Every structure is written in C-alpha cells, then in structure tokens.
C-alpha positions as CSV (number, residue, x, y, z in Angstrom):
1,X,4.6,39.0,32.5
2,X,3.0,38.3,29.1
3,X,2.2,34.7,28.0
4,X,5.2,33.8,25.7
5,X,3.8,30.5,24.6
6,X,2.9,30.1,20.9
7,X,-0.3,28.2,20.3
8,X,-1.2,26.5,17.1
9,X,-4.6,27.2,15.5
10,X,-7.3,24.6,16.1
11,X,-7.2,22.3,13.2
12,X,-6.7,18.6,12.3
13,X,-3.0,18.8,13.1
14,X,-1.8,17.3,9.8
15,X,-4.1,14.3,9.9
16,X,-5.3,13.1,6.6
17,X,-8.4,11.1,6.1
18,X,-8.3,8.6,3.3
19,X,-11.5,7.1,1.9
20,X,-11.9,3.5,2.9
21,X,-14.7,2.8,0.5
22,X,-12.5,2.8,-2.6
23,X,-13.2,-0.4,-4.6
24,X,-11.0,-1.5,-7.4
25,X,-12.5,-3.0,-10.6
26,X,-9.7,-5.5,-10.7
27,X,-10.0,-8.2,-8.1
28,X,-7.1,-10.7,-7.7
29,X,-7.1,-13.5,-5.2
30,X,-3.9,-14.1,-3.3
31,X,-3.6,-17.6,-4.5
32,X,-3.5,-16.4,-8.1
33,X,-0.6,-14.0,-7.3
34,X,1.3,-16.9,-5.6
35,X,0.6,-19.2,-8.5
36,X,1.8,-16.7,-11.0
37,X,5.0,-16.1,-9.0
38,X,5.7,-19.8,-8.8
39,X,5.1,-20.2,-12.5
40,X,7.6,-17.4,-13.3
41,X,10.2,-19.0,-11.0
42,X,9.7,-22.4,-12.7
43,X,10.0,-20.9,-16.1
44,X,13.2,-19.1,-15.1
45,X,14.7,-22.3,-13.8
46,X,13.8,-24.2,-16.9
47,X,15.3,-21.5,-19.2
48,X,18.5,-21.6,-17.2
49,X,18.7,-25.4,-17.4
50,X,18.0,-25.5,-21.2
C-alpha cells in the first residue's frame, strides 16, 4: 500500500513576523487622551444645556 497522506511543504505555516521595533514620531500619553475625551464630553453637555 502506498502512503496516501498529503504532507505540506516545510515552511513557516502562515506565521507572519511583524517588526516590534517600529517607533512612531507622535507620542501621546494616556492621560492626555483621557483628558481630551473628558473635555469633549463636558463641551457636549454644555452645548446641550445651552
């Protein structure tokens, strides 16, 4: 009997390597994002009241 199994070629198996050393030129601290979101919410509330 012949071997009926199908074998895949030896490769990376679909794994993708992403570069972890990517550095963005724009640095934003998390506190700034939270402060901006709170400011937008406060302005929205003020606009609805007025």
